[in-house]
VEXDREN-2710 file (C-alpha; in Angstrom, 1 decimal):
% VEXDREN-2710
k/r/px/py/pz
1/MET/87.0/47.7/82.6
2/ALA/84.2/45.3/81.6
3/LYS/80.7/46.5/81.9
4/LEU/78.7/45.4/84.9
5/LYS/75.5/43.4/84.3
6/ILE/72.4/44.8/85.9
7/ALA/69.2/42.9/86.2
8/VAL/66.0/45.0/86.2
9/ILE/63.1/43.2/87.7
10/PHE/59.6/44.5/87.0
11/GLY/55.9/43.7/87.3
12/GLY/55.2/41.5/90.4
13/ARG/52.2/40.2/92.3
14/SER/51.0/43.6/93.5
15/ASN/48.1/46.0/92.8
16/GLU/50.9/48.3/91.5
17/HIS/52.0/45.9/88.8
18/ASP/51.2/48.2/85.9
19/ILE/53.0/51.2/87.4
20/SER/56.1/48.9/88.0
21/ARG/56.2/48.2/84.3
22/ILE/56.1/51.9/83.4
23/SER/58.8/52.7/86.0
24/ALA/61.0/49.9/84.7
25/VAL/60.9/51.3/81.1
26/HIS/62.1/54.6/82.5
27/VAL/64.9/52.9/84.6
28/ILE/66.0/50.7/81.7
29/GLY/66.2/53.7/79.4
30/SER/68.1/55.7/82.0
31/ILE/70.8/53.2/83.0
32/PRO/74.0/54.4/81.3
33/LYS/74.7/51.8/78.5
34/ASP/78.4/52.7/78.3
35/LYS/78.9/51.4/81.9
36/TYR/76.2/48.7/82.2
37/ASP/74.6/45.9/80.3
38/VAL/71.0/45.4/81.3
39/VAL/69.0/42.2/81.5
40/THR/65.3/42.3/82.2
41/VAL/63.2/39.9/84.2
42/GLY/59.5/40.2/84.4
43/ILE/57.1/38.8/87.0
44/THR/53.5/38.3/85.9
45/LYS/50.5/39.2/88.1
46/LYS/50.3/35.5/88.9
47/GLY/53.9/35.4/90.1
48/HIS/55.6/33.7/87.1
49/TRP/59.2/34.8/86.4
50/TYR/60.5/35.2/82.9
51/ARG/63.7/36.4/81.3
52/PHE/62.6/38.9/78.7
53/ILE/64.7/39.9/75.7
54/GLY/62.2/41.8/73.6
55/ASP/61.6/45.5/72.9
56/THR/61.5/47.5/76.1
57/GLU/58.3/49.3/74.9
58/LEU/56.5/46.0/75.2
59/ILE/57.0/46.1/78.9
60/ALA/55.0/49.4/79.3
61/ASN/51.8/48.1/77.6
62/GLY/52.0/44.6/79.1
63/GLU/52.6/42.8/75.8
64/TRP/56.0/41.5/77.0
65/GLU/54.2/38.5/78.5
66/LYS/53.3/37.2/74.9
67/HIS/56.9/37.4/73.6
68/PRO/57.8/34.1/72.0
69/ASP/61.4/34.2/73.4
70/ASN/60.4/34.5/77.0
71/ALA/62.1/31.9/79.1
72/PRO/61.0/30.8/82.6
73/CYS/63.6/31.7/85.2
74/ILE/64.2/31.8/89.0
75/LEU/66.4/33.9/91.2
76/SER/68.6/31.3/92.8
77/PRO/68.9/31.7/96.6
78/ASP/72.3/29.9/96.4
79/PRO/75.0/32.5/96.4
80/ILE/77.2/30.3/94.2
81/HIS/75.0/31.1/91.2
82/LYS/75.1/34.9/91.6
83/GLY/71.9/35.5/89.7
84/PHE/69.2/33.6/87.8
85/ILE/68.6/30.1/86.5
86/VAL/67.0/30.3/83.1
87/PHE/65.1/27.3/81.6
88/GLU/65.6/27.3/77.9
89/ARG/63.2/25.7/75.4
90/ASP/65.3/22.6/75.0
91/GLY/65.0/22.1/78.8
92/GLU/68.6/23.1/79.5
93/ALA/69.0/25.2/82.7
94/VAL/71.4/28.0/82.1
95/SER/73.1/30.3/84.7
96/LEU/72.5/34.0/84.1
97/LYS/75.0/35.8/86.4
98/VAL/74.5/39.4/87.2
99/ASP/76.4/42.0/89.2
100/CYS/73.5/43.9/90.7
101/VAL/69.7/43.8/90.8
102/PHE/67.5/46.8/90.4
103/PRO/64.1/45.6/91.8
104/VAL/61.7/48.1/90.2
105/LEU/58.8/46.7/92.1
106/HIS/56.2/48.7/93.9
107/GLY/53.9/47.7/96.8
108/LYS/53.4/44.3/98.2
109/ASN/56.2/41.7/97.4
110/GLY/58.3/44.6/96.1
111/GLU/58.7/47.3/98.8
112/ASP/57.9/45.2/101.8
113/GLY/61.1/43.3/102.3
114/THR/60.0/40.2/100.4
115/ILE/62.1/40.5/97.3
116/GLN/64.9/42.0/99.4
117/GLY/65.0/38.9/101.6
118/LEU/65.4/36.7/98.6
119/LEU/68.2/38.9/97.2
120/GLU/69.9/38.7/100.6
121/LEU/69.8/34.9/100.5
122/ALA/71.2/35.0/97.0
123/GLY/74.1/37.2/98.1
124/MET/73.2/39.8/95.4
125/PRO/73.8/43.5/95.6
126/TYR/70.5/45.3/95.0
127/VAL/69.3/48.9/94.7
128/GLY/67.2/50.3/97.5
129/CYS/66.4/49.7/101.2
130/ASP/67.2/46.5/103.0
131/VAL/64.8/43.9/104.3
132/ILE/64.0/45.5/107.7
133/SER/63.9/49.1/106.4
134/SER/61.6/48.1/103.5
135/ALA/59.2/46.2/105.8
136/MET/59.1/49.0/108.4
137/CYS/58.4/51.7/105.8
138/MET/55.7/49.6/104.2
139/ASP/53.8/49.1/107.5
140/LYS/52.2/52.5/108.2
141/ASP/51.6/51.6/111.9
142/THR/55.2/50.7/112.4
143/THR/56.4/53.8/110.5
144/HIS/54.3/56.0/112.8
145/THR/55.6/54.3/115.9
146/ILE/59.3/54.6/115.0
147/LEU/59.0/58.1/113.7
148/GLU/57.2/59.2/116.9
149/SER/60.0/57.7/119.0
150/ALA/62.6/59.5/116.9
151/GLY/60.8/62.9/117.5
152/VAL/59.4/63.2/114.0
153/LYS/55.9/64.5/113.9
154/THR/53.2/62.4/112.2
155/ALA/49.4/62.6/112.1
156/LYS/47.6/61.1/115.1
157/TRP/46.5/57.6/114.4
158/VAL/44.7/54.5/115.8
159/ARG/45.4/51.0/114.7
160/ILE/42.7/48.3/114.3
161/LEU/43.4/44.6/113.7
162/ARG/41.1/42.2/111.8
163/TYR/39.8/40.3/114.9
164/GLU/38.7/43.6/116.4
165/VAL/36.3/44.1/113.6
166/ASP/34.2/41.2/114.7
167/GLU/34.7/41.6/118.4
168/LYS/34.7/45.3/119.2
169/LEU/34.3/47.5/116.1
170/ALA/32.0/49.9/117.9
171/ALA/34.5/50.3/120.8
172/LYS/37.4/50.9/118.4
173/CYS/35.3/53.5/116.5
174/GLU/34.5/55.2/119.8
175/GLU/38.3/55.2/120.6
176/MET/39.0/56.8/117.2
177/GLU/36.3/59.5/117.7
178/GLN/37.8/60.3/121.2
179/ARG/41.4/60.5/120.0
180/LEU/40.8/61.9/116.6
181/SER/38.2/64.1/114.9
182/TYR/36.4/64.0/111.6
183/PRO/37.4/64.0/108.8
184/MET/39.8/61.0/109.1
185/PHE/41.7/58.8/106.7
186/VAL/41.3/55.0/106.8
187/LYS/44.3/53.2/105.3
188/PRO/45.4/49.6/104.9
189/CYS/48.7/49.4/106.7
190/CYS/50.7/47.7/104.0
191/CYS/49.5/49.0/100.6
192/GLY/51.2/51.6/98.5
193/SER/49.9/54.2/96.0
194/SER/46.9/55.1/98.2
195/VAL/45.1/51.8/97.3
196/GLY/42.2/51.1/99.6
197/ILE/42.3/54.5/101.3
198/SER/39.1/56.5/102.1
199/LYS/38.4/59.8/103.6
200/VAL/35.5/59.6/106.2
201/ARG/33.4/62.2/107.9
202/ASN/31.0/60.3/110.2
203/ARG/30.6/56.9/112.0
204/GLU/28.8/55.3/109.0
205/GLU/31.6/56.2/106.6
206/LEU/34.2/55.2/109.2
207/GLU/32.9/51.7/109.6
208/LYS/32.5/51.3/105.8
209/GLY/36.0/52.6/105.2
210/ILE/37.5/50.2/107.7
211/MET/35.7/47.2/106.1
212/GLN/36.9/48.4/102.7
213/ALA/40.5/48.7/103.9
214/PHE/40.5/45.2/105.3
215/VAL/39.9/43.9/101.8
216/HIS/43.5/44.9/101.1
217/ASP/45.3/44.1/104.4
218/LYS/45.0/42.4/107.7
219/LYS/45.8/45.6/109.7
220/VAL/44.3/49.0/109.2
221/ILE/45.1/52.5/110.6
222/VAL/42.9/55.5/110.9
223/GLU/44.6/58.8/110.8
224/GLN/43.6/62.4/111.6
225/ALA/43.1/64.2/108.3
226/ILE/45.5/67.1/108.0
227/SER/44.4/70.4/106.4
228/GLY/47.4/71.7/104.4
229/ARG/49.6/71.2/101.4
230/GLU/51.1/67.9/100.1
231/ILE/54.9/68.2/99.8
232/GLU/57.4/65.6/98.7
233/CYS/61.2/65.3/99.0
234/ALA/63.6/62.8/97.4
235/VAL/66.4/61.4/99.4
236/MET/69.5/59.4/98.1
237/GLY/72.4/57.8/99.9
238/ASN/73.5/55.2/102.4
239/SER/75.2/56.4/105.6
240/LYS/75.4/60.0/104.4
241/PRO/72.1/60.7/102.5
242/PHE/71.2/64.0/101.0
243/ALA/67.8/65.5/100.2
244/SER/66.5/67.2/97.1
245/ASP/64.6/70.4/97.1
246/VAL/60.9/69.9/97.7
247/GLY/58.0/69.7/95.4
248/GLU/54.2/70.2/95.9
249/ILE/51.4/68.0/94.8
250/ARG/48.1/69.6/93.8
251/SER/45.7/66.8/93.4
252/ALA/42.7/67.1/91.1
253/CYS/40.9/64.8/93.6
254/GLU/40.0/65.4/97.2
255/PHE/43.2/63.5/98.1
256/TYR/46.1/62.1/96.1
257/ASP/44.8/58.6/95.4
258/TYR/45.9/56.1/92.9
259/ASP/43.9/57.6/90.0
260/ALA/45.1/61.1/90.9
261/LYS/48.7/59.9/90.8
262/TYR/48.7/58.1/87.5
263/SER/45.5/58.8/85.6
264/ASP/44.0/62.3/86.3
265/ILE/45.6/64.9/84.1
266/GLY/44.2/67.6/86.4
267/SER/46.8/66.8/89.1
268/GLU/49.8/69.0/89.2
269/THR/53.4/68.8/90.5
270/ILE/55.2/72.0/91.3
271/ILE/59.0/71.9/91.6
272/PRO/60.3/73.6/93.6
273/ALA/57.3/74.1/95.9
274/ASP/56.3/77.7/96.5
275/ILE/56.7/77.7/100.2
276/PRO/58.9/79.7/102.6
277/GLU/62.6/78.9/102.5
278/ASP/62.7/78.0/106.2
279/LYS/59.9/75.4/105.7
280/ARG/61.6/73.9/102.7
281/GLU/64.8/73.5/104.8
282/GLU/62.8/72.0/107.7
283/ILE/61.2/69.5/105.4
284/ARG/64.5/68.5/103.9
285/GLN/66.1/68.0/107.3
286/THR/63.1/66.1/108.5
287/ALA/63.2/63.9/105.4
288/VAL/66.8/62.9/106.2
289/LYS/66.0/62.4/109.9
290/GLY/63.1/60.1/109.0
291/TYR/65.2/58.2/106.5
292/HIS/67.9/57.6/109.1
293/ALA/65.3/56.6/111.8
294/LEU/63.8/53.9/109.5
295/GLY/67.2/52.6/108.4
296/CYS/66.7/53.6/104.7
297/GLU/69.5/53.2/102.2
298/GLY/69.8/53.8/98.5
299/LEU/66.7/55.9/97.9
300/ALA/63.3/56.9/99.2
301/ARG/60.7/59.5/98.6
302/VAL/59.5/61.1/101.8
303/ASP/56.0/62.6/101.7
304/PHE/54.8/65.4/104.0
305/PHE/51.9/67.7/104.9
306/LEU/52.7/71.3/105.4
307/ALA/49.7/72.0/107.7
308/ASP/47.8/75.2/107.7
309/ASP/49.3/76.1/111.0
310/GLY/52.8/75.8/109.6
311/SER/53.5/72.3/111.1
312/VAL/55.7/69.9/109.1
313/ILE/54.1/66.5/109.4
314/LEU/55.7/63.4/107.8
315/ASN/53.1/61.3/106.1
316/GLU/55.0/58.3/104.7
317/ILE/58.3/57.0/103.2
318/ASN/58.3/55.2/99.9
319/THR/61.3/52.9/99.5
320/MET/60.9/52.3/95.8
321/PRO/59.1/55.4/94.5
322/GLY/57.6/55.6/91.1
323/HIS/60.0/56.3/88.2
324/THR/57.5/57.1/85.5
325/ALA/57.6/60.2/83.3
326/ILE/55.5/62.1/85.8
327/SER/56.9/60.7/89.0
328/MET/58.3/63.1/91.6
329/TYR/61.4/61.3/92.6
330/PRO/63.3/61.5/89.3
331/LYS/61.9/65.0/88.7
332/LEU/63.0/66.3/92.1
333/MET/66.5/64.9/91.5
334/GLU/66.7/66.4/88.0
335/ASN/65.7/69.7/89.5
336/ILE/68.9/69.8/91.6
337/GLY/71.1/69.0/88.6
338/ILE/71.2/65.2/88.7
339/PRO/69.9/63.8/85.3
340/CYS/68.2/60.4/85.2
341/GLU/71.3/58.7/83.8
342/GLU/73.3/59.9/86.7
343/GLN/70.6/59.0/89.2
344/GLU/70.6/55.3/88.1
345/ASP/74.4/55.2/88.0
346/ARG/74.5/56.6/91.6
347/LEU/71.9/54.1/92.8
348/ILE/73.7/51.2/91.4
349/LYS/77.0/52.3/92.9
350/LEU/75.3/52.8/96.3
351/ALA/74.0/49.2/96.0
352/LEU/77.5/47.9/95.2
353/GLU/79.0/50.0/98.0
354/ARG/76.7/48.6/100.6
355/ALA/77.5/45.1/99.5
356/GLY/81.2/45.8/99.7
357/VAL/81.8/45.4/96.0
358/ASP/84.7/47.3/94.4
359/TYR/83.1/48.7/91.2
360/GLU/86.0/51.0/90.1
END
């Protein structure tokens, strides 16, 4: 049987561009080469697409953009092309057909349904959640609303829209103080990796945090801070997903922000988490319930708080979780006996299965 051709897309117009590159190196190195041929397509921070054929290590440090053999390319939305159109140096447009796309893109334009919509138009099988699921999980307000309707406990929250900042910020802050209590977390609705999030303890910090969050998004939510432990669970599958064991995050910072995730060596991940067995099972079951409620497919990392009172509170669902050397998703799957090579193989097969492609 001929090898399938897998396109790994990395980078992107997102504040998580750099992490996407590091994740892509891990994914590229983990895709079984006896089954698949890998082509790489990079998107710069300005949104330019290039077919990249250089050393994979150049992706991690960002030097890939300077490679002399980079060729501009586009993902054709016409299903007849089944892949990319590459513009060679001589001006010739060459079709680059692929069997499946692995969009290793984090945050905006990667996990929010944007790239997924383009792949749907192109008729391309792709790894991960579909357009609607990606969009719902990216929007924290929508995630809360759907999980609450499905009977999944989340932190109490209040939404604020941009126009309300000018017209009734004081009234919204009063509503937050009535429904919630300090400390609170202020979050842009549609940003990943804890970008733009602040923990606030009084009205002055609340107003400042809201203004800071609106730098990153047009909608903001304010959540009740939860006193407890940060627990994460990896889920994989389409109609019959399964959950890994759970891991615990012990952040070196006051909360697990962007720097704590990717820069601070003082942060720890503990796998499996040292919590009671009944709570581990409750978290695993809740992870799958939330995954189903939001229509997830392929993979997701589901983040929780185990509150001091024993409550299991779902924090968020990440539809394209980090795949770096320190990322929880691949480590959690490895912990239950699924090595990285098998993880990527399974994810590609799940993508093909969803698209109705016979890959055997």
